[in-house]
Residue, then its C-alpha position, 0 to 999 in steps of 0.5 A: m500500500s502506498w502513501s497516496s493510497l493511505a491519504d486517499d483512504g484516510y482523507g477521502a481526497c482524489l490524488d491522481t488524474k484517473e480519479r479526478s477525470t473519471g470520478t472514481g475512488a472517493c471523488a464520485p461514482y464511477s462513470w463508464d461514459v467518461a472511461r469510454n470517452i478516454v479510451l476512444t480518444w486514445l484510439l483516435t489520437l495515436p493513429g491520427a498523429g501517426m498519419i499526420a506525421g507521415l503526411a508531413s514527412t512525405a510532403v517535405v521529402t517529395s517537395g524537392e526543396d526541403v526548406i520550402g516543403a518544411l515551410v509549407v508543412g509548418a504553415l499548414a500546421i499553424a493554420g490547423a492549430a489556429g483553426l482548432w483554437w477558433v473552433t474551441r472558442r465557440a463554446p469555451i470551457t470554464q470552471d462553471n461548465v467543466n463537468e457538464v455532459q454535452k449533448a451530441 
């Protein structure tokens, strides 16, 4: 048994990220919806990141000019990040709504 387990059991505190995000342990009843969303996110994120990295590498290598290809890929990455930031600003997450379940 670790010290964190003793503190969790003794004081009812959520001490790790899993307990905080899934509502397990002393925090709240376990939510299978949250656990499913975490797993689904990982299953989509890892292959997606690999595909984007592969496309970026292919674009740089096949451009002939490594510097120009890298600049184009960098510009696309910045544009993509700006687009994602803009989308997230439509419904910002604040301390008042962080635990709300959004309807699909």
